[in-house]
C-alpha positions in Angstrom: 187.6 107.8 96.2 184.1 106.5 95.9 181.7 105.7 98.8 180.8 102.1 99.4 177.3 101.2 98.3 174.9 101.4 101.2 172.3 98.7 101.7 168.7 99.6 100.6 166.7 101.4 103.2 164.4 99.1 105.2 160.7 99.9 105.2 159.4 101.6 108.3 155.9 100.7 109.5 154.2 103.3 111.5 150.7 103.9 112.7 149.6 100.3 112.7 145.9 100.3 113.7 144.4 97.9 116.1 142.1 96.5 113.4 145.2 95.4 111.4 146.4 93.4 114.4 143.0 91.9 115.4 142.1 91.2 111.8 145.2 89.2 111.1 144.1 85.7 110.1 146.2 83.3 112.1 146.3 79.6 111.0 144.9 77.0 113.3 148.3 75.8 114.3 149.1 79.4 115.4 146.0 79.4 117.7 147.1 76.1 119.2 150.5 77.5 119.9 149.2 80.7 121.5 146.7 78.7 123.6 149.6 76.4 124.7 151.3 79.5 126.2 148.0 80.8 127.7 147.2 77.4 129.3 150.6 77.3 130.8 150.3 80.7 132.2 146.8 79.9 133.6 148.1 76.8 135.3 151.1 78.7 136.7 148.9 81.4 138.1 146.4 79.0 139.6 149.0 76.8 141.2 149.0 78.6 144.6 145.2 78.3 144.9 145.3 74.6 143.9 148.1 73.9 146.4 146.3 75.8 149.2 143.1 73.8 148.6 145.0 70.5 148.5 146.9 71.4 151.7 143.7 72.5 153.5 141.8 69.4 152.5 144.5 67.2 154.1 144.5 69.0 157.5 141.5 67.4 159.0 138.1 65.8 158.1 136.3 69.1 158.8 138.6 71.1 156.5 138.2 68.4 153.8 134.4 68.7 154.2 134.7 72.5 153.9 136.8 72.3 150.7 134.4 69.7 149.3 131.5 72.0 150.0 133.3 74.9 148.4 134.2 72.8 145.3 130.5 71.8 144.9 129.4 75.3 143.9 128.6 75.7 140.2 130.9 78.6 139.6 133.9 76.8 141.2 133.1 73.8 139.0 133.2 76.1 136.0 136.6 77.3 137.1 137.8 73.7 137.7 136.6 72.8 134.2 138.7 75.7 132.8 141.7 74.6 134.8 141.3 71.0 133.5 141.0 72.3 129.9 144.3 74.3 130.5 146.0 71.1 131.8 144.7 68.9 128.9 145.4 71.5 126.2 148.9 72.1 127.6 149.6 68.4 127.8 148.3 67.5 124.3 149.9 70.6 122.7 153.2 69.8 124.4 153.0 66.2 123.0 152.3 67.8 119.6 155.4 69.9 119.8 157.5 66.8 120.8 156.0 64.9 117.9 156.9 67.7 115.5 160.4 67.9 116.9 161.0 64.1 116.8 159.5 63.4 113.3 160.2 66.8 111.7 156.5 67.4 111.0 156.7 70.9 109.8 154.6 71.2 106.7 151.4 73.2 106.6 149.3 70.1 106.1 150.9 68.2 109.0 150.6 71.3 111.2 146.9 71.7 110.5 146.3 68.0 111.1 148.1 68.0 114.4 146.3 71.2 115.4 142.9 69.6 114.8 144.0 66.5 116.7 145.1 68.7 119.6 141.8 70.5 119.7 139.7 67.3 119.4 141.6 65.4 122.1 141.9 68.3 124.6 138.2 69.3 124.2 137.1 65.7 124.2 138.9 65.0 127.5 137.6 68.2 128.9 134.1 67.2 127.9 134.4 63.9 129.7 135.7 65.6 132.8 132.8 68.0 132.6 130.3 65.1 132.5 132.1 63.6 135.5 132.0 66.9 137.3 128.3 67.2 136.7 127.7 63.7 138.0 126.5 62.2 134.7 128.6 59.0 135.3 
């Protein structure tokens, strides 16, 4: 009796160096996808702080004034700008995913175009919010 043919051996990758991981060139759509996950995680982790500030600001006029004073510091404004970017990027990237699912936009060209639109819209809205935060308008 003969032995059945075994499948060819799969290659084993060992000793992958960190430069191979970091040096991997990810397409722009891949960066949008990773940042979509990062922005969701940032919003989730910041949610207790945001809810605390909202709750504390509604307790009394004095607590509202204290929260307003705290939020007027430049470093806190920078954190708020980052949180707003996370919100806008997550929203726009989520709409991008819905668009791709609804209209089957899965080609490389469409992915690149939607990734560029995602960055432009989210960064543009964040820029407008930053100008409002700084009191420009």
